[in-house]
C-alpha positions in Angstrom: 0.4 -3.6 -18.5 -2.8 -3.1 -16.5 -5.7 -5.6 -17.3 -8.2 -4.0 -15.1 -7.7 -1.3 -12.0 -5.5 -2.4 -9.7 -4.3 -5.9 -11.6 -1.5 -5.6 -13.6 1.0 -7.9 -16.1 4.8 -7.7 -15.6 5.8 -7.1 -19.6 8.7 -9.0 -20.9 9.1 -12.1 -18.8 10.1 -15.5 -20.0 8.3 -19.1 -19.2 5.8 -18.0 -16.1 3.7 -14.7 -16.1 3.7 -12.8 -12.9 0.6 -10.3 -11.9 0.5 -7.4 -9.5 -2.4 -6.1 -7.5 -2.0 -2.3 -6.6 -3.6 -0.6 -4.0 -2.9 1.0 -0.9 -0.1 -1.7 -0.9 1.2 -4.2 -3.3 0.4 -7.8 -3.9 2.3 -9.8 -6.1 1.5 -13.2 -7.9 4.7 -15.5 -8.0 7.8 -14.1 -8.5 8.6 -15.9 -11.9 12.5 -16.8 -12.7 15.6 -16.1 -11.5 16.3 -13.3 -14.0 12.7 -11.7 -13.4 13.1 -10.1 -10.2 14.8 -6.8 -11.6 12.0 -6.3 -14.1 9.7 -6.9 -11.5 11.3 -4.2 -9.6 11.4 -1.8 -12.4 7.7 -2.1 -13.3 6.8 -1.0 -9.7 9.1 1.9 -10.0 7.3 3.0 -13.5 3.8 2.9 -12.0 5.0 5.1 -9.5 4.8 2.9 -6.5 8.2 1.8 -4.2 9.0 -1.4 -3.7 8.3 -0.7 0.1 4.9 -0.7 -1.2 4.8 -4.6 -1.2 3.0 -6.0 1.4 3.1 -9.8 0.5 4.2 -12.1 -2.4 1.9 -15.2 -2.8 3.2 -17.8 -4.8 0.8 -20.2 -6.3 2.7 -23.3 -6.5 6.6 -24.1 -6.0 8.3 -24.7 -9.2 11.2 -22.8 -10.2 9.8 -20.5 -12.5 7.0 -19.0 -10.0 9.5 -18.4 -7.0 13.0 -18.1 -8.9 13.1 -14.2 -7.7 11.7 -14.6 -4.8 15.0 -14.6 -2.1 15.4 -11.5 -4.2 12.4 -9.8 -3.8 11.6 -10.5 -0.5 15.2 -8.8 0.2 14.4 -5.4 -1.7 10.7 -5.2 -0.8 10.8 -6.8 2.8 7.5 -8.3 2.2 5.9 -11.2 3.6 5.6 -14.4 1.4 3.0 -16.7 1.4 2.0 -20.1 -0.1 -0.4 -22.9 0.7 0.8 -25.2 3.2 1.4 -28.2 1.0 3.9 -26.5 -1.1 5.5 -24.4 1.8 8.3 -27.1 2.7 9.7 -27.2 -0.8 9.8 -23.3 -1.3 11.8 -23.6 2.1 14.2 -25.9 0.8 13.1 -28.7 3.4 11.6 -31.5 1.3 12.5 -31.8 -2.3 10.3 -31.5 -5.6 8.6 -34.4 -6.6 10.2 -35.5 -10.4 8.8 -34.4 -13.3 6.3 -37.0 -15.1 9.0 -37.3 -17.9 10.3 -39.9 -20.0 13.9 -40.7 -18.7 16.0 -39.4 -21.7 13.9 -36.0 -20.8 14.2 -36.0 -17.3 17.8 -36.0 -18.0 17.8 -33.5 -20.5 15.8 -31.5 -18.2 17.9 -31.8 -15.2 20.8 -29.5 -16.2 18.8 -26.3 -16.7 16.6 -27.3 -13.8 19.3 -27.0 -11.4 21.0 -23.7 -12.9 17.4 -22.2 -12.2 17.1 -23.7 -9.0 15.8 -21.2 -6.7 17.2 -20.2 -3.4 15.5 -21.3 -0.3 13.3 -19.1 1.1 10.9 -19.1 4.7 7.3 -19.1 3.8 5.6 -16.4 6.1 2.2 -17.2 5.9 1.0 -20.5 5.0 -2.4 -20.6 3.0 -5.3 -23.2 3.1 -8.5 -23.2 1.2 -11.0 -20.5 1.3 -8.9 -17.9 3.3 -9.6 -14.4 2.1 -6.6 -12.1 2.4 -7.0 -8.1 2.4 -6.3 -7.4 -1.2 -8.5 -4.9 -3.3 -11.9 -6.0 -1.5 -10.7 -9.5 -1.0 -8.6 -11.8 -2.4 -9.9 -15.8 -1.7 -7.4 -18.2 -2.0 -8.9 -21.6 -4.1 -6.5 -25.0 -3.2 -6.5 -26.2 -6.5 -4.0 -29.1 -6.8 -2.9 -31.8 -8.5 -0.2 -29.8 -10.8 1.6 -29.8 -7.1 0.3 -31.0 -4.0 -0.2 -27.4 -2.9 -1.2 -25.6 -5.9 -3.6 -22.8 -5.9 -5.8 -19.8 -7.4 -6.4 -16.7 -6.6 -10.0 -15.4 -6.6 -10.5 -11.6 -6.8 -14.6 -12.0 -6.5 -15.6 -8.1 -6.3 -12.9 -7.2 -9.5 -14.3 -10.7 -11.3 -10.5 -11.7 -12.1 -9.0 -15.0 -11.0 -5.5 -15.8 -11.1 -5.2 -19.6 -12.1 -1.5 -20.5 -11.9 -0.6 -23.5 -13.6 -3.8 -25.3 -12.9 -5.2 -23.9 -16.5 -3.2 -23.1 -19.8 -3.8 -20.6 -22.6 -1.9 -21.5 -25.4 -2.5 -19.4 -28.6 -6.3 -18.8 -27.6 -6.7 -22.9 -27.2 -7.3 -23.7 -23.4 -5.8 -26.6 -21.8 -6.1 -28.1 -18.0 -2.3 -28.5 -16.4 0.6 -29.8 -18.1 0.7 -33.9 -17.8 4.6 -33.8 -18.1 4.8 -31.2 -15.1 2.0 -32.0 -12.8 2.0 -34.9 -10.5 -1.6 -36.4 -10.0 -4.1 -35.4 -13.3 -7.3 -36.6 -11.6 -6.7 -34.4 -9.3 -5.5 -31.6 -11.5 -9.1 -31.9 -13.6 -10.7 -32.0 -10.8 -9.5 -28.5 -10.0 -10.1 -27.4 -13.0 -13.8 -28.1 -12.3 -13.6 -26.1 -9.0 -12.5 -23.0 -10.8 -15.1 -23.5 -13.4 -17.8 -23.4 -10.7 -16.9 -19.8 -10.1 -17.9 -16.6 -11.2 -15.1 -14.5 -12.9 -14.9 -12.4 -16.3 -10.7 -12.1 -16.4 -8.9 -15.1 -15.8 -5.0 -14.5 -15.5 -2.7 -17.6 -16.3 0.9 -18.2 -15.6 1.3 -19.7 -19.0 -0.9 -18.0 -22.0 -2.3 -14.8 -22.4 -5.1 -12.9 -20.0 -8.9 -13.6 -21.3 -10.6 -10.2 -20.6 -14.0 -11.3 -20.6 -16.2 -14.4 -20.9 -13.3 -16.1 -18.8 -15.4 -18.2 -16.8 -17.8 -19.5 -19.7 -14.4 -20.5 -21.5 -13.4 -22.6 -18.6 -16.7 -24.4 -17.8 -16.5 -25.7 -21.6 -13.1 -26.8 -21.0 -14.3 -28.4 -17.8 -16.7 -30.3 -20.0 -14.3 -31.8 -21.9 -12.0 -33.3 -18.8 
């Protein structure tokens, strides 16, 4: 599904959304769960491109539903992986992720599926920093939006008026909320990140969880920020 020219969402995925930025080369935003890789590669071929066209895979944060297919995608494409430096060691398997903010019983119930879906460790080739601009469709700016995880980032295609917010903001049935408290490490910081996103200008917002807002997204998020 093409959202605006050059920006696509992979359809039919479960849990977390995955996006493509398609120009001379392809940038993948997040890698979905372990089961997502096949559909991502199929979509690339369906739009007439090759896995070899993928230059980079940018991860908004280290959670399993965002990095699950990273190993498979890197093997199939030869692309570089990129993530914020504060989440890189978890992605590489050198640090353990901090436990979710769940009551003890729910944490136990969640432990088994979390173990089954645990991603393979993958080297992070490029460690990103706030304000860094990648050479993607006129400039893809890294916006450090921590709180959900220490290294959570949003990605702003300023010239296209599009922002990818990862899990910093969720769109549930057209109802915007901040990051999930149960799965975030620091809610005060997560709320500050919503304000940081709200200060930017964009028309389209792509969420890892929820439906894309195609117009007036910045105004909607500014209204959300007022409540946090």
